[in-house]
C-alpha positions, 0 to 999 in steps of 0.5 A: 572185329573179332578174331581176324578170320581170313577170307576164303579166296579161290581161283580157277582157270578154264579154257572158255571165253569170259562170256561163257564163264559168266553164264555158268555163274549167273544163269540158273540152268547152268548154275544147277549143273555144277552147284545148286538151284539158284534164283536169277541174278537181279539188280543190286538190292534184289534177293538172291537165293541158293537152295541145296535141298533138304531145307539147306538154303543160303540167301542174301541181297545182291550187293554188286553187279558189273555185268559180264565181269563180277557180282557179289551177294550176301550169304546166310543160312536161313536156318542158322542161329545166330544168323551170320550174313557173310559176303560172296563175290565172283569175278571173271577175268580174261586170260592173256592167252585165251580162256578165263580166270574165275575168282571167288572171295567169301569174306565177312567171317570175323564181322559176324562172329563166325569161328574158323571151323565154319569158315574152313567148312565153307572153304572145303565145300567151295573147293569142291564146287569150283573143281566141278565148275572147272571140269564142266567148263573144260568139257564144254570147251572140248565139245 
């Protein structure tokens, strides 16, 4: 382990059932509404790819799937040198009063020798995407 860079850990809450939140994290049509073009979520070991356009592609293997609850996948920019494969994990939990908590953890920075600036750039991007997701879920709950 290199410098001990902390994982990115972000959480949002939304007034939708966990099944709805799960759909927005795993259905490629829904993911495109708030994030980017994604391949369908497969089984552990399948490839998972996110295409941001203009050659910006992150991909990796599906590492974990707990249907309706959590999944994790590898994350590496296809054009990055050196290739730094980190791990992204999503989890959906029901809130006691209704709604859902969606948690994102992006880790593995130290293990691949990434620096804090790369980690911080990803955190800023994730924060923006999660704000977009929250707004979309709040809108879908209101309709």
